[in-house]
C-alpha positions as CSV (number, residue, x, y, z in Angstrom):
1,M,-7.6,18.4,10.0
2,M,-7.4,14.7,8.0
3,S,-7.0,11.6,9.8
4,Q,-3.9,9.9,9.1
5,Q,-5.3,7.2,7.4
6,Q,-7.3,9.5,4.7
7,Q,-4.3,11.1,4.3
8,L,-2.7,7.9,2.9
9,L,-5.4,7.3,1.0
10,K,-4.9,10.5,-0.4
11,Q,-1.4,10.2,-1.4
12,E,-2.0,6.8,-2.8
13,L,-0.4,6.2,-6.7
14,T,-2.1,4.6,-9.3
15,V,-0.7,1.1,-11.0
16,S,1.0,3.6,-13.8
17,Q,2.1,5.8,-11.4
18,I,4.1,3.1,-8.7
19,L,5.5,1.3,-12.4
20,R,6.7,4.8,-13.6
21,I,8.3,5.8,-10.6
22,Y,9.4,2.8,-8.2
23,G,9.5,0.7,-10.9
24,K,13.2,3.0,-12.0
25,K,14.8,1.2,-9.1
26,F,14.8,-2.5,-10.5
27,R,15.8,-3.8,-13.3
28,Q,13.3,-5.7,-15.2
29,V,13.0,-9.7,-15.1
30,R,10.5,-12.3,-16.6
31,K,9.0,-15.1,-15.2
32,R,9.1,-15.0,-11.7
33,Y,8.9,-11.7,-9.1
34,S,12.3,-11.4,-7.9
35,D,15.9,-12.9,-8.8
36,G,16.4,-11.9,-5.2
37,H,18.2,-9.2,-6.1
38,N,17.7,-5.7,-7.9
39,G,15.5,-7.6,-10.5
40,R,12.0,-7.6,-10.1
41,C,8.8,-7.9,-13.0
42,A,6.4,-5.4,-13.0
43,V,4.2,-7.2,-10.4
44,G,7.7,-7.6,-8.0
45,V,8.0,-3.8,-8.6
46,I,3.9,-3.4,-7.1
47,M,4.7,-5.9,-4.4
48,S,7.9,-4.2,-3.4
49,Y,5.6,-0.6,-3.6
50,Y,3.7,-2.1,-0.8
51,G,6.2,-3.7,1.4
52,W,7.6,-6.6,-0.3
53,N,11.6,-7.0,-0.1
54,G,11.9,-9.5,-3.1
55,K,13.7,-12.2,-1.2
56,D,10.8,-13.6,1.1
57,D,8.4,-15.7,-0.9
58,S,6.4,-15.8,2.2
59,H,5.5,-12.5,2.4
60,A,5.3,-12.3,-1.3
61,A,1.4,-14.0,-1.1
62,G,0.3,-11.3,1.1
63,R,1.6,-8.7,-0.9
64,L,-0.6,-10.0,-3.6
65,I,-3.3,-9.0,-2.0
66,A,-2.1,-5.3,-2.7
67,L,-2.9,-5.8,-6.2
68,R,-6.7,-6.4,-6.0
69,H,-7.2,-3.9,-3.4
70,V,-6.0,-1.4,-6.1
71,G,-8.2,-3.1,-8.4
72,V,-5.2,-5.0,-11.1
73,S,-5.1,-8.1,-12.6
74,K,-2.0,-9.8,-12.0
75,D,-2.6,-12.1,-14.6
76,S,-2.6,-9.3,-17.6
77,I,0.3,-7.5,-15.6
78,I,1.9,-11.1,-15.8
79,R,1.1,-11.4,-19.4
80,L,2.4,-8.2,-20.3
81,N,5.3,-8.7,-18.3
82,D,6.7,-11.8,-19.6
83,S,5.6,-10.8,-23.6
84,G,8.5,-8.8,-23.1
85,T,6.7,-5.2,-23.0
86,D,8.9,-2.9,-20.9
87,Y,7.1,-1.9,-17.6
88,L,8.3,1.7,-18.1
89,D,7.3,2.2,-21.5
90,R,4.1,0.6,-20.6
91,A,3.3,2.6,-17.6
């Protein structure tokens, strides 16, 4: 029988899947992770997937660690998001 940790790893979504599926819950914003309500940039969507509430900035930095965990370049995602690329089209 699979351990709980193995089950979690097996169910891990890719960044594209996170943006495509979870990103639909938010309105896209630029130049910030969140508007404090229902708006998120692409990085904010990923951080929210890993548990960030979009409001508590003290926890945002910790959620950025999740990006490194999945091998994502935060700077690349920020450049795409802030250049006007729709993260749902890009994923």
